[in-house]
Phi, psi and omega in degrees: 000130179294142180254157179286152177291150180291157178114111180225149173222138184284133176216162181262137176217163183275129177273101183277354180286336180265159183280332184272005176053052178283152181263120180239167183261124177236144180285139176269110190243176175274159177280164181284169181292325180299321179292318179298328178271342183270327182295323179296351179294338179289347175295342178288357176295344177296340176296330176294318178294323176296320178297316179295320182293314184287341178256010178277140180290334178291325180279327183274337182283126182289322182295318180294322178291326177292317177297320177295323178292320179293328179265010178060042177242116180273128179273092182234199182299313184294323178294318179292323178297316178296322180294314180292325176293329178286323183277312183231072184293318184292317180296316181296316179294323179294314179296318180297316180294323179294316179296314179296324179297313181292315181293316181294319179295316179294322180293318176297321178295318181291322182289328182265004183285142175216166182291337177272183180272005182272066177210165182282139175281173181294323178295321179290324177291327174297317178295319177296323178296314182298317181293321179286322181295322179274005178056036176271302175067072177292325180090007178287332174233137180225148176294142182256003180228163176294326177297317179296322177294322177296316178297320179296321177295318177295322178296320179296319178295317178295325178296319177296317178297317179294324177296319177296318177295321179295320179295319179295322178293316178296320178295322178292324179288330182279343179285135180285145177280186187296316184286326175295323176296321179298315181295316180296317179293326178295316179295317178295324179293323177296317179295320179292326177295318177297317179294325178293318177297322179295315179292324177296320177295323178293324177298313179296319182298309183284335175294316176295326180293317177293321179296320178295323177293324177293322179294327180273008177058039174282130183297145181290343179276359181284158182290321180298315179295320180295318179294317179296318179294321179295318178293327176296314179294322177296320179294320178295317179296318178295323178296319178294322178295319179295321178297319178295320178296321177294321177295318177295325179294321178293319179295322179288334182285331181276120179246189184292327180295320178294323178294320178294319178295322179292323178292327179290326182280344180270000000 
């Protein structure tokens, strides 16, 4: 039977076997030799990436590789990963998280395993993985070996990376495409046109009202003249604001594709 490496240090951990969750002292030890020799077997997962790469149409197609060579773009692992994340982001992230979940849970289980019953079960290591992966860290379960702490630190780093990828995918999904932007801008432009006509009518209305008061020799210090003049200025200011909003809407509607099309027609 393989024995643990020498060297122990006392640390506090939660005793989950009891109902009152008392804190007892357990030694923080090294993992066994079998675990140290068994964990590197997951490095063979790179064979899956080699299989995906060699069976990818981008890598096997001569024309695509020629175009990439002319544009100084190497079709390698990173290019294929970016391509698949662009085409199927949700599927790629789901498969990646499932693989990391299974590998990380098994690694935590292997690192904390002992011949006695004082070790984490597979269900508890799965729960520990989820808590560490999401960077919550309740602390109800903790690794009891240096190997387990190393695996937990790696899981936390992968969790932060996966969260960043998930946020970028969600942001990309929430952004409207070109035609959705056209429809949205068209609806907003119709509403702004109606509002512009309303403010223009108010400008004419209050301008005639102020002009009529001047013809009737109503003093400028009167409340009626002051109110009409104030509403006239407010209508003019609102009209200028609507014009600026329409101009910004047109600028946002024109993208790089429209500029290229306009250059071709000129």
